[in-house]
NUTITOR-593703 format. One record per residue: residue number from 1; residue in three letters; y, z, x of N, C-alpha, C in turn. Coordinates in Angstrom, 2 decimals. Example, Ala and Ser with C-alpha at 12.3 -4.5 7.8 and 13.67 -1.06 7.14 Angstrom:
% residues 2
[1, 'ALA', [-5.69, 7.80, 13.19], [-4.50, 7.80, 12.30], [-3.30, 7.80, 13.20]];
[2, 'SER', [-2.25, 7.08, 12.85], [-1.06, 7.14, 13.67], [0.03, 7.87, 12.90]];
This chain:
% residues 59
[1, 'UNK', [-1.18, 0.00, 0.85], [0.00, 0.00, 0.00], [1.24, 0.00, 0.90]];
[2, 'UNK', [2.17, -0.81, 0.52], [3.36, -0.86, 1.34], [4.40, 0.15, 0.86]];
[3, 'UNK', [5.44, 0.29, 1.63], [6.46, 1.30, 1.38], [7.20, 1.04, 0.06]];
[4, 'UNK', [7.42, -0.21, -0.27], [8.14, -0.55, -1.50], [7.34, -0.14, -2.74]];
[5, 'UNK', [6.04, -0.32, -2.73], [5.18, 0.05, -3.86], [5.19, 1.57, -4.07]];
[6, 'UNK', [5.10, 2.31, -2.98], [5.11, 3.77, -3.08], [6.46, 4.26, -3.58]];
[7, 'UNK', [7.53, 3.66, -3.12], [8.87, 4.05, -3.56], [9.06, 3.78, -5.05]];
[8, 'UNK', [8.63, 2.63, -5.51], [8.76, 2.28, -6.93], [7.90, 3.20, -7.78]];
[9, 'UNK', [6.68, 3.51, -7.31], [5.81, 4.41, -8.06], [6.44, 5.80, -8.17]];
[10, 'UNK', [7.04, 6.29, -7.11], [7.72, 7.59, -7.14], [8.91, 7.59, -8.08]];
[11, 'UNK', [9.69, 6.53, -8.07], [10.84, 6.44, -8.97], [10.40, 6.37, -10.43]];
[12, 'UNK', [9.32, 5.64, -10.70], [8.82, 5.56, -12.07], [8.30, 6.91, -12.54]];
[13, 'UNK', [7.66, 7.65, -11.64], [7.18, 8.98, -11.98], [8.36, 9.90, -12.32]];
[14, 'UNK', [9.39, 9.87, -11.52], [10.58, 10.69, -11.79], [11.26, 10.27, -13.10]];
[15, 'UNK', [11.31, 8.98, -13.35], [11.91, 8.47, -14.58], [11.11, 8.94, -15.80]];
[16, 'UNK', [9.78, 8.90, -15.70], [8.93, 9.36, -16.80], [9.07, 10.84, -17.04]];
[17, 'UNK', [9.13, 11.63, -15.98], [9.31, 13.08, -16.13], [10.67, 13.41, -16.75]];
[18, 'UNK', [11.70, 12.69, -16.33], [13.03, 12.91, -16.89], [13.09, 12.55, -18.36]];
[19, 'UNK', [12.47, 11.44, -18.74], [12.46, 11.03, -20.15], [11.66, 12.02, -20.98]];
[20, 'UNK', [10.56, 12.52, -20.46], [9.77, 13.52, -21.18], [10.54, 14.81, -21.38]];
[21, 'UNK', [11.31, 15.19, -20.39], [12.13, 16.40, -20.50], [13.23, 16.21, -21.54]];
[22, 'UNK', [13.82, 15.02, -21.58], [14.92, 14.77, -22.52], [14.43, 14.69, -23.96]];
[23, 'UNK', [13.28, 14.09, -24.19], [12.81, 13.87, -25.56], [11.89, 14.97, -26.09]];
[24, 'UNK', [11.57, 15.95, -25.28], [10.71, 17.05, -25.72], [11.52, 17.96, -26.66]];
[25, 'UNK', [10.89, 18.48, -27.72], [11.61, 19.41, -28.60], [11.93, 20.70, -27.85]];
[26, 'UNK', [13.20, 21.05, -27.84], [13.60, 22.20, -27.05], [13.92, 23.42, -27.91]];
[27, 'UNK', [14.31, 23.22, -29.15], [14.67, 24.36, -29.97], [13.46, 24.85, -30.75]];
[28, 'UNK', [13.37, 26.16, -30.97], [12.23, 26.69, -31.72], [12.19, 26.21, -33.17]];
[29, 'UNK', [13.33, 25.78, -33.72], [13.37, 25.30, -35.10], [12.59, 24.00, -35.26]];
[30, 'UNK', [12.53, 23.19, -34.22], [11.84, 21.92, -34.31], [10.33, 22.08, -34.15]];
[31, 'UNK', [9.90, 23.16, -33.55], [8.48, 23.38, -33.34], [7.88, 24.08, -34.55]];
[32, 'UNK', [6.58, 23.94, -34.72], [5.90, 24.58, -35.84], [5.88, 26.09, -35.63]];
[33, 'UNK', [6.15, 26.80, -36.68], [6.13, 28.26, -36.62], [4.72, 28.74, -36.91]];
[34, 'UNK', [4.38, 29.90, -36.38], [3.04, 30.43, -36.57], [2.83, 30.87, -38.02]];
[35, 'UNK', [3.86, 31.23, -38.72], [3.73, 31.67, -40.10], [3.52, 30.53, -41.08]];
[36, 'UNK', [3.83, 29.30, -40.67], [3.66, 28.14, -41.54], [2.22, 27.64, -41.46]];
[37, 'UNK', [1.39, 28.13, -42.36], [-0.02, 27.72, -42.37], [-0.22, 26.77, -43.55]];
[38, 'UNK', [-0.75, 25.59, -43.25], [-0.99, 24.62, -44.30], [-2.33, 24.89, -44.96]];
[39, 'UNK', [-2.37, 24.72, -46.26], [-3.60, 24.91, -47.02], [-4.42, 23.62, -46.96]];
[40, 'UNK', [-5.69, 23.76, -46.69], [-6.58, 22.60, -46.64], [-6.82, 22.12, -48.06]];
[41, 'UNK', [-6.53, 20.85, -48.32], [-6.69, 20.30, -49.67], [-8.11, 19.83, -49.92]];
[42, 'UNK', [-8.72, 19.22, -48.92], [-10.09, 18.76, -49.06], [-10.67, 18.54, -47.68]];
[43, 'UNK', [-12.00, 18.44, -47.64], [-12.71, 18.16, -46.39], [-13.42, 16.83, -46.55]];
[44, 'UNK', [-13.22, 15.95, -45.58], [-13.90, 14.66, -45.59], [-14.83, 14.61, -44.40]];
[45, 'UNK', [-16.10, 14.31, -44.67], [-17.11, 14.24, -43.63], [-16.82, 13.04, -42.73]];
[46, 'UNK', [-16.65, 13.24, -41.41], [-16.33, 12.11, -40.54], [-17.48, 11.11, -40.39]];
[47, 'UNK', [-18.71, 11.56, -40.60], [-19.85, 10.64, -40.48], [-20.11, 9.87, -41.77]];
[48, 'UNK', [-19.66, 10.41, -42.90], [-19.83, 9.76, -44.18], [-18.53, 9.92, -44.97]];
[49, 'UNK', [-17.55, 9.03, -44.79], [-16.25, 9.20, -45.43], [-16.29, 9.23, -46.95]];
[50, 'UNK', [-17.34, 8.75, -47.56], [-17.45, 8.78, -49.01], [-17.75, 10.18, -49.54]];
[51, 'UNK', [-18.21, 11.07, -48.69], [-18.55, 12.44, -49.09], [-17.41, 13.37, -48.73]];
[52, 'UNK', [-16.79, 13.97, -49.73], [-15.74, 14.93, -49.46], [-15.82, 16.10, -50.44]];
[53, 'UNK', [-15.30, 17.23, -50.04], [-15.35, 18.46, -50.83], [-13.91, 18.85, -51.18]];
[54, 'UNK', [-13.66, 19.06, -52.47], [-12.31, 19.42, -52.90], [-12.15, 20.91, -53.10]];
[55, 'UNK', [-13.23, 21.66, -53.21], [-13.10, 23.11, -53.41], [-13.16, 23.81, -52.06]];
[56, 'UNK', [-12.49, 24.95, -51.96], [-12.50, 25.71, -50.73], [-13.67, 26.67, -50.72]];
[57, 'UNK', [-14.15, 26.95, -49.57], [-15.28, 27.88, -49.42], [-14.73, 29.24, -49.03]];
[58, 'UNK', [-15.07, 30.25, -49.81], [-14.59, 31.60, -49.52], [-15.68, 32.36, -48.83]];
[59, 'UNK', [-15.33, 33.10, -47.79], [-16.31, 33.88, -47.03], [-16.23, 35.32, -47.38]];
C-alpha cells in the first residue's frame, strides 16, 4: 500500500467518526426512556409467518 492510500483511508476514517458524532442523538429526550415499555400486540412465528398469536401469555 502506498502512502497516498493510507492517508486517504485515515482521512475517511476521521470523516466517518466526525459524522457519527454529529448525527448521534445527544440529548436524553431523543433516546428511549426506560419507563416507556411498549405492549406486545401479537407474536408472529418467524419460521411460519401465517401462524401468529394475538393473546398474551400470563405467567
